N, C-alpha and C positions, 0 to 999 in steps of 0.2 A: 733044920732050916739053919743055913746060919744066919741070916736076917731074917727078922718075923717083926710084921706090919702091929704094933698096936696105938691104944688112944693118946700117946704122945708122938710117936712115931714110928720110922725105923728102927728096928732095934738088934744091936750084936749082943746077946744073954752070955755068950761066953765071951768077950771083950768086957758089958758092959758095960756099952757106951751106942748112944743114939748117933744118926746121921742124918743132917739137917730134922731134927722134931719139931713138932709146931708149938709146942708148950715149953715151958722152962724142965733142964732135966738136970743130971749129977756133969755127964759128962755129952757134952758134943759137938759130934764132929763136923764140918761146915763144909758142901761143896762150896757154897759164891757168897756174897753178901747180898743180894735181896732178899729184900722184906720174907720173900714167900718159903727161904731156906734158911734164913740166919734170924733167929727172936730172940729178942732180950731176954735175960733173967738167968740161964743156963747158968750153973755153979762154976764149969769148964768151957776154955773152947780151944779145938786144934784147928788147923784151916794150913793151909799149901800158904809159904815163908809173902805171897806176892800180895797178897789178897791183906795178912794184918791190918793195914791201914784203913783202907773201906769197911772194913769189917769191923774196924776202933771205932768208927762214926756209926755204925748200926749198934752196937753192941752197948757203948757210953765207954768210957773213960777209964773205969773203975773191973772193966771186964778182964778178967781173967784168962790171956788169950796166950796158948801155945804155939807156935810154926814148927814147919817141918819144910824143907826146901820140893820140889819136886823130885819125883824118883827116890826122892830118902823113906827109907823103912824102918817104919817102930814097931815095939810092942805094947799092945796094951792086953794085959791079962793075960798073955799067952795067943794072941793075934795079929797077926804083922797087919800092918795100917800105914799105905802107901798112896801120895797124889800125885796125877798126872794131869798135865792140861787138858782142859775143856774147850779151850779155845772162843767161851763163854762171854767172860766180860774181866776185868783184872784179877789174877787174883783164884780164877777160877778152875776148879778142881773133877777129875774123874778120883774116885776114892776104893782105890784096890782092899779090900777087904779078903784075907789066906787063913784060914784054920783046919783040920784034922780033914786035905784033904779036898776042902775045897777053894775055888778061887771066884767071888762076886766080884764084880765094880757095879757101882752103882754114881752113874753120869751126871746126875746135877743136872745144869743144862748145859747144854751143849753147840756149838756150827762147827759144819769143817774146810767154814771160808778162813783164809790167814787173814788177819787183825795188825794193824801196827800197833794197838795197844794193850792187847797180851797177849800172851802164850796161847803157839798155835797146837791143834787138837791132835791128839797121839793115840792112835789106839790101843791099846792093853786088855791080851789076850785073857781068857776068862772062862769060865763055865757055866757063868751065871749071868747076862748082862742089863740093870735096870736102863730102860730110854726116856726121855721124855718124847712126848709126841704134841709138841704146840702147833706143828703143821704136819703135822700124820695123812698128809692127802696129795694124792698124783697133782692135785694142781698148781699145789704150792713147791715152785720151780724159783728162784730167785738168778735173774739178769747179771753179769759181773762187772762188780765189784766200780770199775772203772769209768764201765758207763755211766750207769749211778752216779757218780759221783761228778759228772761232767756236764749231766741232762739238771742238778743243782747249781753246780755253776753259771750251765748256760740261763737258768729261773734266776737268778740274783743277779746279774748282767743284766739280765729284759726288764728285768727291778727301777734296776739303776736310772734302766732310758727313762722309764715310765714315771719316777720320780716315788715310786715307791716304794716304802721298808721291807724288806723280807726278812719274816720270824718263820725260825723253823724249829719244829716240834718235834722232840726226840726223848725219851727217856733219860732220867737223870743221870743214872750210874750206866757207865758204859755206851749207848748210844749214845748221846751227846759228846762224848768222848772220841768218839772212830769216827763221828760224824768233824768235829773237828781237822781230827788228823789227814782226816781223806780229801779236802773241798781244797779249791786253791786260794790259799792263805791273802794273794795278792792282790785281789778281784777289788776288793773293799775291810775299811771295820770292823770287825769282832764284837761281838757284847755279845754278853751271856745271861740270865737268873740268875739270885743268888743260888738258886739248889745247887747247879749247874758248876757255877764260881765254886764253892765248896768241894764238890768233888775233881774236877779239876787243880786243885791241890793239893789232895794223895793222889791223884795219877803223879802228877808231876813231880811226889815226897821221893814216888814206887822207880821213879827214873823216866815215865813215858813222858815221849817229847809230844809235845803241844805248842801249836800259835800263839803268840801274845791274845786275850784277850780282855777286854774290861769288862766288871762287873757292871748292869747295866746303873743300879743305886750313883756310881762310882764317873757317870759320865756326863761329863761339863756340858752348859748350858748350851750352848749354840753347837751343837752336834746334829750334823744333817743326817736324820735316821734314814732318807732314803736312797744312803750309800752304802749303807749295814747290812749283814747278815745277825738276829738277830737269834739266840739257840735258847729253846726254852723246853721248860718239861710239861705233856699235856695239859697237863692241872692245871695251867695260866689261863690254858683258853678260855676265852667267853669271860674274862673277870677285869676289873675295870686297871691294872697294873698293863692292857695293852694298850689305851688311852693314851700315852706319852707319843708313841711313833709315828700318830698319825694316818695320811693314805697309806695300805699295808698290802700286802700279796699273804698268804699265812697257808705252809707244808707241814705235813707231817709225815715223816719217817719212819717208815713199819715194813713187817712183811704184811703186814693183815691190807697196805695197799697192792697186791696183787689180785685182789677184788675188787671192782669199780664200785661195786656196792658199800662198801666197806670204807671209803673217802667221803660217799658222799653223808654218809651217816656221820661223820666225822667233822662236816661241814668246812673244808678246809681249799681253797683253789690247786694245790696240785700232794699228790702223793707220789713218795719215791720209795720202791720197794728198796729195803733195807733193814736186815732183821739181824739179830744176832742169835737166835734160834739155826736150829738143821733145820733145811729145806729136804723136801719128801725124797730124792735122788740121796744125798746125803745121807740122809737117815739110814738109810738100805745098802750104804757101803760100811759106816760105821759099826752094824749089827755084823755085816758080815765079816768086817777086818776082827773083830772083835771072839769069833771061833765060838761064839757062845749058842749052847743047842740049846738052853732054857732061854726064854727073852719075856720078861717081866714088863708092861711099857704102865706107865703114870702121866695123867697131867696132860689134855689135849683131846686129840682123835683117837681115845686109846681103844675102841672097836674095830675101828677100820683095820689099823695098825695090828691087833691081836691074830685080823683076821688073815688079812695075809700071808704073816709073817707062815699061822698053818697052815695056809694052804701051800708053803712054803718048803714042809715037813721037821718048824721045829715046834719045839715045845714052849708057847706060848699063854703069858695072861699078862689080864687089868690087873692094876695095881692101885688099888681106890688110895688117893686121901684127898686130904680136904680143900684140894685145888681140881681133880683130879677132871670136873666137871666145867671149869672156868679156861678154858684156850685162848691163850693174850699172853704177849710179853706186858713188861712190865713199868708202870706209870711211878718210879718207886723214887721218889722224894723222900729224902733223909736229910728232917726236920734241925 
């Protein structure tokens, strides 16, 4: 086996490196900078070049981070490694590992819908494909993005007419930037939580175009919050931080909003179906495009996906990780 699971994570013995280890290791190859994939404390990091800035925020100023462009190949102890766009967040990558006639692809987290804040997913042919299954049920099918953003814009305008601030909860790394890039910024002023503001700076430094936003802490005293859209991480929900906005309507942007009961549990007024993970049709198309005959499934509804793939004649297995039983998107605030 080219890659094996150890108590530190997915290990390539031939190359002596780990992919997305969950404990500090000597050399970590990173798919993207979310906390469940990029842990602090490793001696060396390698990531796709566009993700260097957000990984630096995660790993710390002193972390030794090396980068390489998408599609460029490097050799680590005789093993060929390359990064290919995963379409999840800025700098997210599928890691292609080739050695001894075997080709494996570790997809990390990915989505197949286009996103102006990151490079679009590119299929990579391989023998073994490791896929996530966060939304690995047939019920999860994403509506067209243009419809989702129009619905957000309409909700914002309705709140303005009613004299209510619009507070939209979106994961700080990736989702918040995608929301800001997709809404109609001409409707009114945009404000962001500090966690979002810091990551917006990293996105802009990487060349991603985002509309002008003001950090809530820098807002003028006479601001009319009823005209504003405020983007904050879900961790801000129910905190005293929200009191400053007065009368408000709260919404949540997540793939989980596809299921009505999830919205009720979130205790928000509106739910917008917008995910940075692949939906059921996209999952199946990505697996087919890989050409892989062996598929390892992790994180989410693994049993359902494995059963379906086996019925289709593929050699499929569950890959247990510390996050395999925690299907979810990331409320990923970088301190």
